[in-house]
N, C-alpha and C positions, 0 to 999 in steps of 0.2 A: 291646457283646450281638452287635455282630452275628458278634465270632471267638471269643466265644465256642457261638456259638451252631452256627460251622462246625466249634469242635472236636468237638462235642457231634454232631454230625452223621458228622462221620468218628469220635467211639468207636462209633458203632450201625455204621458201617458195617463194622463189624474182626465183628461179633455172630457172621455171619452164614461169613465161613470160619473162624472158630473151631470155630466146630461142624461143618463141613464136614470137618476134618484131623483133630479132636478122634472124632468119627462114627468113622473110618478107621481110627485109629491102634488106637480099638475095638474092632474089623468086627477089622481084622490080629491082634488081640492073642488076638484069642478062639478060631484057630483050633489044633487040635490039634497039640500037639507036636512032629512032624514036619513041620511047619508053621512054628514059628516061628521065623521065620530073625529073624536082624538084618544084613539087610541095607544098599543105596542107598534102598531104597525105603524102611525101617521109617527108621530115619537122614534120612531127607526131612523124611518129618511130621514126627515129634519132634522137626525142625530148623526146623519150622512151626509148628508151636503153640506156637515158645517164641519162635521171631520176632512172631507175631501178638501172644501173649500181652505183650512188651517192648514193642512198637506201643503198645498195651492201659498199661499203665502209664504211660509217657514220657504221653500225651495223657494222661488222666485225670491225671496233677502241671502238666501244664500247663491245664484247663481249674481245675482247683482255687488254678492261680498267678491264670488270667482272674478267678478271682471275688471273689479275694482283692484285685485292683488295684480290680473293679468297685468293690467295694465301698466299696473308697477312697476314690473315683472320685466316687463317691455322697455320699462323706460332704464331704466338702472343697467339692463342691455347694452342700449341702444350707450347710457354713457361708459357703461364697462370701454365696448366698443370704441369709442374715443378716446378714450383715454390710453389703448392700447395704440390705438393709430397715430398719436401725439411719441408713446416712449419708443417704437420703431424710428418714425424718424429722427429723436433724439439722438439713438446708437448711429444711423444710418453717417448724423452729420460726425457724431466724438468720430464711428471709423474712418469716413473720408476724411476729413478735415483737418479733426486735431491730433491723428494717431500720424498721421502727414506728417502731419508741425513736431511731435515729441519725435519723432525718429532722426532731425532733423539738428535737435539742440544735442548740446552736448553734455553733459555730467557727471566727469572723472573733474572741473573742477570746485563742482559742487563746492559748497561748508554752509550748513544749516547755522542760523545767525547764532549767535552765544555762547560757542563750542574754540 
């Protein structure tokens, strides 16, 4: 759960830089025709937007994977807890009913078959 929280925080931390880069790119794109050039700044902003978007996509995939893993772990925990409950009940039945019955049986005259 902690790693899932950290992944979500990392994803949220990418929102600000993406908005800044997108805004800069949009402002730059609204320049008059004479100033609209595809120079290294334009390419750098476009590259930055793509990098941040790619990082966000990667984080989203990691979050989905972590959520799926957490869901499987919680289901396993529930199954194990049910199994423990059943085993505790079995031990309780054995101690309360079977043990009492075994104490009343006489084993002195018992001989295994074939002896």
